[in-house]
Phi, psi and omega in degrees: 000134182294159181305311189291338178281351177264000181290129178296160180243096176292163185296324181200180183294331177299315177298318177305316184288326176298319177295320188277328185086162180249098183231015178261179181238129177293145186301324178295320178295318176301313180301312181296321178287327186275316187246355183095146186281001178272351184301319180238035183286335184247142173281129182230196183298333179274008175059057181297326179295325177290324174299319179300317178297319180296315184292334178290348185246005177232168186250146172273131184226141174281133177213119175050042173085006176233165173266132174244143179243029184096167183287355179280337183234151180292160176287159178241136357276149174193159175294327180291328177292319175300323177296320180297316180297320181296322180298325183265007184275142179295332184283352183260141177283133180276348185297124175070009175266136184247129177275314187223140168232128171256136186227117174281121182266354171198155171263351181294147178201142180263006179253171180223064190289149189293333189252005193309126176264359188251001185297141176087000183273163179300145185249023176273111182295141171293144178297155183303317182299320180297318180292317179299316180297317180290335174301318178292319177299320179300317181290329180291345177275000182081020186298134182269311190245129177235123179247117178266126187217204185206221012040205178244109185297335180291346177292342177275117179292341181258021182303321180297325177295325176292313180300320182292350177282350176265147175254189188284002174290335181242155171248139191250133174238151177240126177262126189214156171276355174094345183291117180094003177272078175284172177297321181296320177291319179295324179291325177294320178296320179297317180294333180278359176106005179289134175274315185210168179230129173267118186250127182294133177217100183275340184195153173273358177261119189306307184296324178294315179299312179301321181293313182292333178266354175071025181207127173296137180093355182300317184297310180299325179295318180294317178302316178294326179296319178298319177296315179299316182296317180295315182294332181276352178093010176278151175281109182265128174225153181263132173259123189233125173285125187275086175283148182308314185290334180289333183276000179294156184302330182276327186278315191299314177300326179295318177299315179303312180296320176299314179303322179295319183296329179266005169103011179288128175278344187203149171245122177251113182275124179250138184272132177301141177235143184282065175224168179057230184287348179260007181301124178080001183274075183292339183289344182250355178290144179281146174268165179306327180291329178290320179292324176295324178295319178300317179292324178294315179301319182296321176294320180294322185279347189303329183249013184252108185282350183276356175231164180295157171303147180241125176235157180214142180280001174302327177298329193275354181228028183240148180292340183278342184235235186292343189062179180272121184251016179303128181081355182254290173241019173217140172210168184234141172247121184278179186289000173242008177097003181284132181266119184237160178295332186201158181293339181248017176237093185281062175245114180271139173243012175150170183237133184291342179279348183243335182218165175275162174297331178294339177267331185277314191296322175305325176294319179297313183290334177291331179273330179227096189263343186217158172304151186254153179287330183236161178302129182299325178296322179289324179294318191249351189307316185286348179265353183270121181298140188284345183256160178051055180267148357283163180293160182288161181304316182299315177297319180301316182296316182296321181294318180295314182297321182285313193263332175289320176296318184295324182271003178049050189276339187289146175303141179087356177256135180302141185224133178288161182293335183260017179290000000 
């Protein structure tokens, strides 16, 4: 019997923590002790108060001689960490500053995942030179966090050359299903400047993971990838699609413990969005009680060192915290070069193989000028035509102008309770 199959199943996360004890340090406490509690004392253009709330629910962890506060923030000490503090500082102008960019280096993928938001897009890879040029443009915008994704980014043999185009102002992560992440490949990524890899993990049960990923052997490939990443010195974290059944009190502790046994430093819970293969699938969308459950789990795990750090994107799309910043200080470039507000919002405002970011981003900012009270994908998903994705810049602008205004979604605009 495999190690993870011998893991006991406590009734809920509270039981798991009682058994494990609370001996970790919350990230906010660490930050206050290390840099002083005045660092994030004032809310500024970078939304420092929301960052404080987020840090109070995650753990500070030592990794390879640095402190990590999860994959949302750079490790400390580092130049990228200094850049992050500047981003959230009241003294810095937020105008034209970008915190995060996700960049698909290809739309090609050898899996057939149940939740894929990228299905049906063009599979012509942008040339290496175009991607290297846009890497420099991304950093000139003050970008702190860069996530290289796809499709499956490991399918590009020149991925290391793309990673190497970034300097220490940003910290670079690679999102992968794990297939093909050998120790040699992981070591090359580390040498190219990559900090961590997010490896997809849909279940701690092998047959279930393989079924959800649409490929036999996907589970074992992910397990090997965690081992390879850890041995190469990369920060390995698990990206988990938060299915309703997985969030139950009996399943979730088992997943956390399994993730720890295979070397995950963090579990990042992603919420299903009704786009791509999940378009119209109300049966798999999370309800408010599931979102509250995710936030509760995150707070409970914050001080428990025997399980991975727990992060959730629920913070990033709620009016109570960071709100949705898609198109404002975050944008996505898909695997064919199309610039979109978010990886799950297939509205293009231009292509990097045809124009520079300095020409494309003003169009995006004209359509989405401020953070949103609700997730942009939830606001616009039903209005985006399902064919020929992403939509053209003209269509994208019309959809935003018509439906964002109608839903009164922008911050500072009165909003009904059922919006």
